C-alpha positions, 0 to 999 in steps of 0.5 A, spaced: 830 192 636 827 185 634 820 185 630 818 180 636 821 180 643 819 175 648 820 176 655 820 170 660 817 174 666 818 167 671 826 169 669 825 176 671 829 177 678 826 183 682 831 185 688 827 188 694 829 194 699 825 195 705 819 200 704 821 207 707 819 208 714 814 213 713 810 209 708 810 203 712 803 201 716 804 194 718 810 189 718 816 190 715 815 190 708 820 190 702 818 192 695 822 192 688 821 193 681 824 192 674 823 195 668 822 189 662 821 194 656 819 200 654 814 202 648 819 207 644 815 214 642 809 212 647 812 214 653 810 207 656 814 203 661 812 195 662 815 192 668 815 187 674 813 189 681 813 185 688 812 186 695 813 182 701 807 181 706 805 187 710 802 194 709 804 200 706 801 207 704 802 210 697 800 215 692 799 212 685 801 213 678 796 212 672 797 204 671 794 198 669 797 191 672 796 184 672 797 180 678 802 174 677 802 171 684 800 173 691 794 177 694 793 184 697 788 189 699 788 196 696 784 201 700 782 208 698 778 213 701 772 210 698 773 202 697 777 196 699 779 191 693 782 185 694 786 183 688 789 176 686 793 172 681 789 173 674 786 180 676 787 186 671 787 192 675 787 200 673 789 205 678 788 212 677 794 217 678 794 221 684 789 216 688 792 215 695 792 207 697 794 203 703 796 196 700 796 190 705 799 184 702 797 177 705 801 173 700 807 176 697 805 179 691 808 180 684 805 184 678 806 186 671 805 193 670 804 198 665 805 206 666 807 212 663 814 214 664 
């Protein structure tokens, strides 16, 4: 591996697929993700994830992410949080969420593999 690696996130293309019908809450959302790099020996994956407008339910992995573009609300049993470009967010593993995307969202995520 090179001592310095630069990843141009604006050049990362993310293919989308329809969300699983059991997860869809509203609309016809699509999602996609691409692994950009891994941190060898640490078990860490860094990638780009996108979702079109609509709403889906999920059970989260331990993750931190930076919203690169778009807007969404993340609803849990105890709160509703709006996220937008520039927000750094941490999700706890096992959290049940409903993502409602009002502007197609693109995030850089960091999670365990």
